C-alpha positions in Angstrom: 10.1 19.6 -15.2 6.6 19.6 -16.3 7.6 16.2 -18.2 8.7 14.8 -14.7 5.5 15.9 -13.2 3.7 14.4 -15.6 5.2 11.0 -15.0 4.8 11.0 -11.9 1.2 11.8 -11.4 0.8 9.4 -14.7 2.2 6.7 -12.1 0.4 7.7 -8.8 -3.0 7.8 -11.1 -1.8 4.1 -11.9 -0.4 3.1 -8.7 -3.6 3.6 -6.5 -6.3 1.5 -8.2 -3.1 -1.4 -8.0 -3.1 -0.9 -4.5 -6.9 -0.4 -4.1 -7.6 -3.9 -5.9 -4.8 -5.3 -4.1 -6.2 -4.4 -0.6 -9.8 -5.3 -1.3 -9.0 -8.7 -2.6 -7.6 -8.7 0.7 -10.3 -8.2 2.8 -12.5 -9.9 0.0 -10.1 -12.9 0.3 -10.2 -13.0 4.5 -14.1 -12.4 5.1 -14.7 -15.6 2.0 -12.5 -17.4 4.1 -14.3 -16.4 7.6 -17.8 -16.5 6.6 -17.0 -20.1 4.6 -15.8 -21.2 8.3 -18.5 -20.7 10.1 -20.8 -21.5 7.4 
């Protein structure tokens, strides 16, 4: 059971930064697009 928990924790530790990165990329692209259109 501990091995499964460790694998699950490792997956979450990998998955969370990727999710944050994707969300940040989307928000950055949106802000760049809006600021570019305004200028």
